[in-house]
C-alpha positions in Angstrom: -20.1 8.7 2.4 -19.9 9.7 -1.0 -17.1 11.9 -3.3 -16.7 14.7 -1.6 -14.6 13.9 1.3 -12.6 12.2 -0.6 -11.8 15.3 -2.6 -10.4 17.4 0.1 -6.8 15.8 -0.7 -6.6 17.5 -4.1 -4.6 20.4 -2.6 -2.0 17.3 -1.5 -1.6 17.0 -5.3 -1.2 20.3 -6.9 1.9 20.0 -8.9 4.9 17.2 -8.8 8.4 17.3 -10.0 10.6 14.7 -10.0 14.2 14.2 -9.3 16.6 11.5 -9.2 16.6 8.9 -12.1 12.7 8.7 -12.8 12.2 11.0 -15.2 10.1 8.9 -18.1 7.8 10.2 -21.0 5.1 12.3 -20.4 1.1 11.1 -21.4 -1.2 13.4 -22.8 -4.2 12.0 -22.4 -5.2 13.0 -18.5 -8.9 13.1 -17.5 -10.6 16.1 -16.3 -10.5 14.7 -12.6 -6.6 14.4 -12.7 -4.2 17.0 -11.6 -1.7 18.6 -14.1 2.0 17.1 -13.4 5.0 19.7 -14.1 7.9 17.1 -14.9 11.7 18.2 -13.8 15.0 16.3 -13.7 17.4 17.0 -11.4 20.4 15.4 -9.2 20.6 12.3 -6.8 18.2 10.6 -4.7 16.2 12.2 -2.0 16.5 11.3 1.9 14.5 8.2 2.8 13.7 10.1 6.3 10.2 10.8 7.1 10.8 14.5 7.6 7.4 15.3 5.5 3.6 15.4 6.4 0.9 14.6 3.9 -1.1 17.6 5.0 -4.3 15.8 4.0 -7.2 15.3 6.3 -8.6 12.4 7.3 -11.3 12.0 4.5 -13.5 8.8 6.0 -11.6 8.4 8.7 -14.6 9.3 10.6 -16.6 6.2 10.0 -16.4 3.6 12.7 -16.4 0.2 10.4 -17.4 -3.2 12.3 -14.3 -5.7 11.8 -11.3 -5.4 13.8 -8.0 -7.2 13.5 -8.3 -10.0 16.3 -4.7 -11.5 15.9 -2.3 -10.6 18.3 0.1 -13.4 17.5 3.3 -13.9 15.0 5.4 -11.0 13.7 8.2 -9.1 15.0 8.8 -5.5 14.6 6.5 -2.2 14.9 6.3 1.1 13.7 5.7 3.0 17.1 3.2 5.5 16.0 -0.9 6.1 16.1 -2.7 4.3 18.8 -2.0 1.6 20.9 -1.1 -1.9 21.3 1.6 -1.6 18.5 4.6 -3.9 18.4 7.6 -2.2 19.7 10.3 -3.7 17.4 11.8 -2.1 14.0 8.8 -1.3 11.9 9.4 -0.7 8.3 7.7 -1.4 5.2 7.5 -5.4 4.6 7.6 -6.4 0.9 7.8 -9.8 -1.3 10.0 -10.7 -3.8 8.8 -12.7 -6.7 11.3 -15.4 -5.6 8.8 -15.7 -2.3 11.1 -14.1 0.0 10.1 -11.7 2.5 12.1 -8.7 3.5 11.9 -5.3 5.6 12.6 -2.0 3.9 13.8 0.4 6.7 12.6 4.2 5.2 15.0 6.2 7.2 17.9 4.3 5.9 16.8 3.0 2.6 18.2 -0.3 3.4 16.4 -3.9 2.8 16.7 -6.5 5.0 16.0 -10.3 4.2 13.7 -11.7 6.9 13.7 -14.9 5.1 11.9 -17.1 2.3 7.9 -17.6 2.9 7.3 -21.0 4.6 3.9 -21.4 3.2 2.8 -24.7 1.6 1.9 -23.8 -1.6 1.7 -25.6 -4.9 4.3 -24.8 -7.8 3.8 -21.7 -9.7 1.8 -20.4 -7.1 2.8 -16.7 -6.2 2.1 -14.1 -3.3 -0.2 -11.4 -4.8 -0.7 -9.0 -2.1 0.3 -8.6 1.7 -1.3 -6.4 4.5 0.5 -5.8 7.9 -1.7 -5.5 11.3 -0.7 -3.8 14.4 1.4 -6.7 15.9 3.0 -6.9 12.6 1.5 -10.1 11.7 1.4 -10.2 8.0 -1.9 -11.3 5.7 -0.6 -12.4 2.5 -2.9 -13.4 -0.4 -1.5 -15.9 -2.7 -2.3 -16.8 -6.4 -4.1 -19.7 -5.5 -6.8 -17.4 -3.6 -5.8 -18.3 -0.4 -4.9 -15.8 2.8 -2.1 -16.8 4.9 -0.6 -15.4 8.3 3.2 -14.7 8.0 5.5 -13.8 11.1 7.7 -11.1 10.1 10.0 -12.3 12.4 10.4 -15.2 10.8 8.6 -15.5 7.6 7.0 -18.7 9.6 3.7 -19.2 7.6 0.3 -20.6 8.7 -2.7 -21.2 6.1 -6.0 -19.4 7.3 -10.0 -21.0 7.1 -10.4 -18.3 4.4 -12.8 -19.2 1.7 -11.4 -18.1 -1.7 -13.7 -16.0 -4.2 -16.1 -14.7 -1.8 -18.9 -12.4 -3.6 -16.4 -12.4 -6.8 -13.3 -11.3 -4.6 -10.6 -14.1 -6.1 -7.2 -12.1 -5.9 -7.4 -8.4 -4.6 -4.9 -6.2 -3.0 -5.4 -5.5 0.9 -4.3 -3.3 3.5 -4.9 -2.4 6.8 -7.0 0.7 7.8 -7.5 2.3 11.0 -11.1 2.6 12.0 -11.1 6.5 12.8 -7.8 8.4 13.5 -5.5 7.3 15.9 -7.9 4.2 16.9 -6.2 1.2 17.7 -8.9 -1.0 16.2 -8.5 -1.3 12.5 -10.3 -3.1 9.3 -8.4 -5.6 6.6 -9.8 -3.3 3.5 -9.8 -5.2 0.0 -9.9 -4.2 -3.8 -10.2 -5.9 -6.8 -10.8 -4.4 -10.0 -14.6 -3.6 -9.5 -14.6 -2.0 -5.8 -13.8 -2.6 -2.0 -14.8 -4.8 0.8 -13.3 -6.0 3.8 -12.7 -9.1 6.0 -14.0 -10.1 9.2 -10.7 -10.7 11.3 -12.8 -13.1 13.3 -14.7 -15.1 11.0 -12.8 -14.3 7.8 -16.0 -13.4 5.8 -15.9 -11.0 3.2 -18.4 -7.7 3.3 -18.6 -6.1 0.0 -18.6 -2.2 0.1 -19.0 0.1 -2.5 -18.4 -0.4 -6.7 -15.9 1.5 -8.6 -18.2 2.2 -12.0 -15.4 0.8 -13.9 -12.9 -1.3 -14.3 -9.7 -0.6 -12.2 -6.4 -2.0 -11.5 -4.8 -1.1 -8.1 -2.8 -1.7 -4.9 -4.0 -0.5 -1.6 -2.3 1.3 1.4 -4.0 2.1 4.7 -2.8 4.7 7.6 -3.3 5.0 11.3 -5.3 8.2 10.4 -8.3 6.2 8.8 -6.8 7.0 5.0 -7.1 4.4 2.7 -4.9 5.0 -0.8 -5.2 3.2 -4.1 -2.0 3.3 -6.0 -3.8 2.9 -9.9 -1.7 1.0 -12.3 -3.1 2.3 -15.6 -1.2 4.6 -18.1 -0.5 7.1 -17.1 -0.6 6.0 -13.5 -2.1 7.8 -10.5 -2.7 8.3 -6.9 -6.0 8.8 -5.0 -7.4 8.5 -1.8 -10.4 6.1 -1.7 -13.5 6.3 0.8 -13.4 2.7 2.2 -17.2 2.4 2.5 -18.3 3.8 -0.8 -15.1 3.2 -2.9 -15.4 6.6 -4.0 -12.0 7.6 -6.0 -11.2 11.3 -4.8 -8.5 13.4 -7.0 -6.2 12.0 -9.2 -2.5 12.8 -9.0 -0.6 11.7 -12.2 2.4 9.9 -11.5 3.5 8.9 -14.8 6.9 9.0 -14.1 6.6 5.6 -12.3 6.2 3.2 -15.0 3.8 -0.3 -14.2 4.8 -2.2 -17.1 6.1 -4.8 -14.4 5.0 -5.6 -10.8 4.0 -2.7 -8.7 3.5 -2.5 -5.1 3.4 0.7 -2.6 3.1 2.1 0.9 2.7 4.9 2.9 5.3 5.7 5.7 6.5 9.1 7.3 3.8 11.0 5.3 5.5 10.1 2.0 4.4 7.0 -0.6 6.9 4.4 -1.5 6.5 2.9 -4.6 8.5 -0.3 -5.8 8.1 -0.9 -9.4 9.8 -3.2 -11.9 9.3 -1.4 -15.1 11.6 -3.3 -17.4 10.6 -6.6 -15.6 14.0 -7.8 -13.9 14.9 -5.7 -11.0 12.2 -3.4 -8.9 13.3 0.4 -8.2 12.3 2.5 -5.1 10.7 5.7 -5.5 9.6 8.0 -3.0 6.8 10.8 -3.0 6.5 13.6 -1.1 3.2 15.3 -0.5 4.7 18.5 0.9 7.3 19.0 -1.7 5.4 17.5 -4.4 8.7 15.9 -5.1 9.2 11.9 -6.4 12.9 11.0 -5.7 14.6 7.8 -6.5 15.7 6.0 -3.7 17.1 3.2 -5.5 17.4 2.5 -9.0 17.7 -1.3 -8.9 16.9 -3.7 -5.8 18.5 -6.3 -7.6 14.9 -8.4 -7.6 11.7 -7.9 -8.4 9.2 -7.1 -5.7 5.6 -8.1 -5.9 3.3 -6.8 -3.0 4.2 -4.3 0.0 2.5 -3.9 3.2 2.8 -1.6 6.1 1.4 -1.4 9.9 -1.2 1.2 10.7 0.8 2.1 13.3 3.9 3.8 11.0 4.3 7.2 11.3 1.8 9.6 9.2 4.7 12.4 9.7 
């Protein structure tokens, strides 16, 4: 594909205001490819309702990928959104705490609900790294032992997969499901490490490398039912950008330096907004929402009481 499809997203990143608690200081080393950010402060937290849309074209969504999620077991909950074969239950964003608990976050009420402790049989000191959620809301969780586990989002029951670690240099990585085309029910488990992107075949669990970033990156992924892939780049300043899922070309940057990434960081798309879960002081995560239409960041919860290390959402989640 190349860089040009990703750059179509730039108009949604024109300016940014910050309301609520997320003020923070500005960094002045923005590169030419990043969007200037106007930071303002204001009153209370914004509504968590899914009232806004991204307004972005699908970018790489017209490219068909070869891998699809063949898993239709486990999990409860659904998002009720794009395509078919979506689980009909609660939906929302699934997050994992540093203490190994699975929670469901409801963006419409801004409430967290404990599902339960992850029942994965791992060695002491091994912790979750990343989570992706398929259309039946079965979670796929990567741990720091580089093993991939399947987790029920209804009970947190866990099953180790036959995934072979460190294929093609992908040892630890972020992962997210992305629809193969806008509103398609088929999807690809896309992964990214510091060097580039790839995908995991859900039948064979074999990794296929795709594009490279050119320079080392630190990022988290989220995907949509519109075939869009986004990266939350936890640099200084942090920025949000669309990513071509096949070439790894990074699109227009939106600087989000009000969101501090000195601790665990995660994010997900839901309802056309981006939801950030960060622990800037390393003790308790906060939840912030970026609305691409209003171009604002709102603090939804200044302290959830625990550290969130991973977040994932189904491609059935609404995109507006």
